[in-house]
GUKOL-617514 format. One record per residue: z, y, x of N, C-alpha, C in turn; residue number from 1. Coordinates in steps of 0.05 Angstrom, whole numbers, plus 5000, padded with zeros to 4 digits. Example, Ala and Ser with C-alpha at 12.3 -4.5 7.8 and 13.67 -1.06 7.14 Angstrom:
<atoms>
n_zz:5156 n_yy:4886 n_xx:5264 ca_zz:5156 ca_yy:4910 ca_xx:5246 c_zz:5156 c_yy:4934 c_xx:5264 resi:1
n_zz:5142 n_yy:4955 n_xx:5257 ca_zz:5143 ca_yy:4979 ca_xx:5273 c_zz:5157 c_yy:5001 c_xx:5258 resi:2
</atoms>
This chain:
<atoms>
n_zz:4125 n_yy:4477 n_xx:0743 ca_zz:4099 ca_yy:4469 ca_xx:0734 c_zz:4091 c_yy:4488 c_xx:0711 resi:1
n_zz:4066 n_yy:4497 n_xx:0711 ca_zz:4056 ca_yy:4514 ca_xx:0690 c_zz:4041 c_yy:4497 c_xx:0670 resi:2
n_zz:4050 n_yy:4498 n_xx:0645 ca_zz:4039 ca_yy:4482 ca_xx:0624 c_zz:4016 c_yy:4496 c_xx:0609 resi:3
n_zz:4010 n_yy:4520 n_xx:0618 ca_zz:3987 ca_yy:4535 ca_xx:0608 c_zz:3980 c_yy:4532 c_xx:0579 resi:4
n_zz:3957 n_yy:4522 n_xx:0573 ca_zz:3947 ca_yy:4521 ca_xx:0545 c_zz:3958 c_yy:4497 c_xx:0529 resi:5
n_zz:3975 n_yy:4481 n_xx:0541 ca_zz:3987 ca_yy:4459 ca_xx:0526 c_zz:4009 c_yy:4469 c_xx:0506 resi:6
n_zz:4021 n_yy:4491 n_xx:0513 ca_zz:4043 ca_yy:4501 ca_xx:0497 c_zz:4039 c_yy:4530 c_xx:0490 resi:7
n_zz:4053 n_yy:4540 n_xx:0470 ca_zz:4052 ca_yy:4568 ca_xx:0463 c_zz:4062 c_yy:4585 c_xx:0486 resi:8
n_zz:4053 n_yy:4609 n_xx:0487 ca_zz:4060 ca_yy:4628 ca_xx:0510 c_zz:4090 c_yy:4629 c_xx:0516 resi:9
n_zz:4106 n_yy:4629 n_xx:0495 ca_zz:4135 ca_yy:4631 ca_xx:0499 c_zz:4147 c_yy:4607 c_xx:0515 resi:10
n_zz:4132 n_yy:4585 n_xx:0516 ca_zz:4142 ca_yy:4561 ca_xx:0528 c_zz:4129 c_yy:4555 c_xx:0555 resi:11
n_zz:4110 n_yy:4572 n_xx:0564 ca_zz:4094 ca_yy:4566 ca_xx:0588 c_zz:4111 c_yy:4564 c_xx:0614 resi:12
n_zz:4132 n_yy:4578 n_xx:0616 ca_zz:4148 ca_yy:4578 ca_xx:0640 c_zz:4173 c_yy:4560 c_xx:0639 resi:13
n_zz:4175 n_yy:4545 n_xx:0617 ca_zz:4198 ca_yy:4526 ca_xx:0614 c_zz:4193 c_yy:4501 c_xx:0630 resi:14
n_zz:4215 n_yy:4486 n_xx:0634 ca_zz:4213 ca_yy:4461 ca_xx:0648 c_zz:4203 c_yy:4440 c_xx:0629 resi:15
n_zz:4194 n_yy:4417 n_xx:0640 ca_zz:4184 ca_yy:4395 ca_xx:0623 c_zz:4207 c_yy:4386 c_xx:0605 resi:16
n_zz:4231 n_yy:4384 n_xx:0615 ca_zz:4254 ca_yy:4376 ca_xx:0599 c_zz:4259 c_yy:4395 c_xx:0576 resi:17
n_zz:4257 n_yy:4420 n_xx:0581 ca_zz:4260 ca_yy:4440 ca_xx:0559 c_zz:4239 c_yy:4437 c_xx:0538 resi:18
n_zz:4214 n_yy:4433 n_xx:0547 ca_zz:4192 ca_yy:4430 ca_xx:0528 c_zz:4195 c_yy:4405 c_xx:0512 resi:19
n_zz:4203 n_yy:4383 n_xx:0524 ca_zz:4206 ca_yy:4358 ca_xx:0509 c_zz:4228 c_yy:4360 c_xx:0488 resi:20
n_zz:4247 n_yy:4378 n_xx:0493 ca_zz:4269 ca_yy:4382 ca_xx:0473 c_zz:4262 c_yy:4403 c_xx:0452 resi:21
n_zz:4239 n_yy:4416 n_xx:0455 ca_zz:4230 ca_yy:4437 ca_xx:0437 c_zz:4219 c_yy:4425 c_xx:0412 resi:22
n_zz:4218 n_yy:4441 n_xx:0390 ca_zz:4205 ca_yy:4432 ca_xx:0366 c_zz:4174 c_yy:4429 c_xx:0371 resi:23
n_zz:4161 n_yy:4412 n_xx:0355 ca_zz:4133 ca_yy:4408 ca_xx:0359 c_zz:4116 c_yy:4434 c_xx:0358 resi:24
n_zz:4126 n_yy:4454 n_xx:0343 ca_zz:4111 ca_yy:4479 ca_xx:0341 c_zz:4109 c_yy:4494 c_xx:0368 resi:25
n_zz:4124 n_yy:4484 n_xx:0388 ca_zz:4121 ca_yy:4496 ca_xx:0415 c_zz:4094 c_yy:4488 c_xx:0427 resi:26
n_zz:4082 n_yy:4467 n_xx:0417 ca_zz:4055 ca_yy:4459 ca_xx:0426 c_zz:4034 c_yy:4478 c_xx:0415 resi:27
n_zz:4015 n_yy:4484 n_xx:0432 ca_zz:3992 ca_yy:4501 ca_xx:0424 c_zz:3979 c_yy:4490 c_xx:0399 resi:28
n_zz:3976 n_yy:4506 n_xx:0378 ca_zz:3962 ca_yy:4498 ca_xx:0354 c_zz:3980 c_yy:4488 c_xx:0332 resi:29
n_zz:4006 n_yy:4483 n_xx:0337 ca_zz:4024 ca_yy:4474 ca_xx:0316 c_zz:4041 c_yy:4498 c_xx:0307 resi:30
n_zz:4050 n_yy:4497 n_xx:0282 ca_zz:4066 ca_yy:4518 ca_xx:0271 c_zz:4092 c_yy:4507 c_xx:0260 resi:31
n_zz:4110 n_yy:4525 n_xx:0252 ca_zz:4135 ca_yy:4516 ca_xx:0239 c_zz:4130 c_yy:4499 c_xx:0214 resi:32
n_zz:4108 n_yy:4503 n_xx:0200 ca_zz:4101 ca_yy:4486 ca_xx:0178 c_zz:4097 c_yy:4457 c_xx:0187 resi:33
n_zz:4085 n_yy:4453 n_xx:0210 ca_zz:4082 ca_yy:4427 ca_xx:0222 c_zz:4110 c_yy:4415 c_xx:0228 resi:34
n_zz:4128 n_yy:4431 n_xx:0238 ca_zz:4155 ca_yy:4422 ca_xx:0244 c_zz:4168 c_yy:4410 c_xx:0219 resi:35
n_zz:4164 n_yy:4424 n_xx:0196 ca_zz:4176 ca_yy:4415 ca_xx:0171 c_zz:4164 c_yy:4388 c_xx:0163 resi:36
n_zz:4138 n_yy:4385 n_xx:0165 ca_zz:4125 ca_yy:4360 ca_xx:0157 c_zz:4133 c_yy:4337 c_xx:0176 resi:37
n_zz:4133 n_yy:4343 n_xx:0201 ca_zz:4141 ca_yy:4322 ca_xx:0220 c_zz:4170 c_yy:4314 c_xx:0217 resi:38
n_zz:4188 n_yy:4333 n_xx:0210 ca_zz:4216 ca_yy:4327 ca_xx:0205 c_zz:4219 c_yy:4307 c_xx:0183 resi:39
n_zz:4201 n_yy:4307 n_xx:0164 ca_zz:4202 ca_yy:4287 ca_xx:0142 c_zz:4199 c_yy:4258 c_xx:0153 resi:40
n_zz:4188 n_yy:4256 n_xx:0177 ca_zz:4185 ca_yy:4230 ca_xx:0190 c_zz:4207 c_yy:4226 c_xx:0212 resi:41
n_zz:4226 n_yy:4244 n_xx:0213 ca_zz:4247 ca_yy:4242 ca_xx:0233 c_zz:4240 c_yy:4253 c_xx:0260 resi:42
n_zz:4218 n_yy:4268 n_xx:0261 ca_zz:4208 ca_yy:4279 ca_xx:0287 c_zz:4216 c_yy:4308 c_xx:0289 resi:43
n_zz:4235 n_yy:4314 n_xx:0307 ca_zz:4244 ca_yy:4342 ca_xx:0309 c_zz:4239 c_yy:4354 c_xx:0337 resi:44
n_zz:4230 n_yy:4337 n_xx:0356 ca_zz:4224 ca_yy:4347 ca_xx:0383 c_zz:4197 c_yy:4337 c_xx:0392 resi:45
n_zz:4187 n_yy:4350 n_xx:0413 ca_zz:4161 ca_yy:4341 ca_xx:0424 c_zz:4165 c_yy:4313 c_xx:0436 resi:46
n_zz:4188 n_yy:4307 n_xx:0448 ca_zz:4192 ca_yy:4280 ca_xx:0459 c_zz:4191 c_yy:4259 c_xx:0437 resi:47
n_zz:4203 n_yy:4265 n_xx:0414 ca_zz:4202 ca_yy:4246 ca_xx:0392 c_zz:4173 c_yy:4242 c_xx:0382 resi:48
n_zz:4158 n_yy:4264 n_xx:0381 ca_zz:4130 ca_yy:4262 ca_xx:0373 c_zz:4115 c_yy:4245 c_xx:0393 resi:49
n_zz:4119 n_yy:4249 n_xx:0419 ca_zz:4105 ca_yy:4234 ca_xx:0439 c_zz:4111 c_yy:4204 c_xx:0438 resi:50
n_zz:4136 n_yy:4198 n_xx:0430 ca_zz:4144 ca_yy:4170 ca_xx:0429 c_zz:4143 c_yy:4158 c_xx:0402 resi:51
n_zz:4132 n_yy:4173 n_xx:0382 ca_zz:4130 ca_yy:4162 ca_xx:0355 c_zz:4111 c_yy:4139 c_xx:0355 resi:52
n_zz:4119 n_yy:4116 n_xx:0345 ca_zz:4103 ca_yy:4092 ca_xx:0347 c_zz:4075 c_yy:4095 c_xx:0337 resi:53
n_zz:4071 n_yy:4111 n_xx:0316 ca_zz:4044 ca_yy:4114 ca_xx:0305 c_zz:4026 c_yy:4131 c_xx:0323 resi:54
n_zz:4038 n_yy:4151 n_xx:0336 ca_zz:4023 ca_yy:4167 ca_xx:0356 c_zz:4016 c_yy:4150 c_xx:0380 resi:55
n_zz:4034 n_yy:4133 n_xx:0388 ca_zz:4029 ca_yy:4116 ca_xx:0411 c_zz:4007 c_yy:4095 c_xx:0405 resi:56
n_zz:4008 n_yy:4085 n_xx:0380 ca_zz:3987 ca_yy:4066 ca_xx:0372 c_zz:3960 c_yy:4079 c_xx:0370 resi:57
n_zz:3959 n_yy:4103 n_xx:0359 ca_zz:3934 ca_yy:4118 ca_xx:0358 c_zz:3923 c_yy:4124 c_xx:0386 resi:58
n_zz:3940 n_yy:4131 n_xx:0405 ca_zz:3931 ca_yy:4136 ca_xx:0432 c_zz:3920 c_yy:4111 c_xx:0445 resi:59
n_zz:3934 n_yy:4088 n_xx:0440 ca_zz:3925 ca_yy:4063 ca_xx:0451 c_zz:3898 c_yy:4055 c_xx:0440 resi:60
n_zz:3894 n_yy:4059 n_xx:0414 ca_zz:3867 ca_yy:4054 ca_xx:0402 c_zz:3846 c_yy:4072 c_xx:0413 resi:61
n_zz:3852 n_yy:4097 n_xx:0417 ca_zz:3832 ca_yy:4116 ca_xx:0428 c_zz:3825 c_yy:4108 c_xx:0457 resi:62
n_zz:3846 n_yy:4099 n_xx:0472 ca_zz:3841 ca_yy:4091 ca_xx:0500 c_zz:3823 c_yy:4066 c_xx:0501 resi:63
n_zz:3829 n_yy:4047 n_xx:0483 ca_zz:3813 ca_yy:4022 ca_xx:0482 c_zz:3785 c_yy:4028 c_xx:0473 resi:64
n_zz:3781 n_yy:4047 n_xx:0455 ca_zz:3754 ca_yy:4054 ca_xx:0446 c_zz:3738 c_yy:4065 c_xx:0469 resi:65
n_zz:3751 n_yy:4079 n_xx:0488 ca_zz:3737 ca_yy:4089 ca_xx:0511 c_zz:3725 c_yy:4067 c_xx:0528 resi:66
n_zz:3739 n_yy:4044 n_xx:0529 ca_zz:3729 ca_yy:4022 ca_xx:0546 c_zz:3707 c_yy:4006 c_xx:0532 resi:67
n_zz:3703 n_yy:4012 n_xx:0506 ca_zz:3684 ca_yy:3997 ca_xx:0490 c_zz:3656 c_yy:4012 c_xx:0490 resi:68
n_zz:3654 n_yy:4033 n_xx:0505 ca_zz:3629 ca_yy:4049 ca_xx:0504 c_zz:3609 c_yy:4038 c_xx:0524 resi:69
</atoms>
């Protein structure tokens, strides 16, 4: 699967499992400085970021807001 603009160029040909194990800076738009800040919250991989309870809550609120329009 090609992840195109979701990840930095170096990660485009990696598998989903490899990307989930990668640091958040592998995502397009994030930098190693973001990795450092997220590590303060115990987030060291994209998978941890995706499953972070606050990110999940924010996504749920955004999804609910879409139904309220």
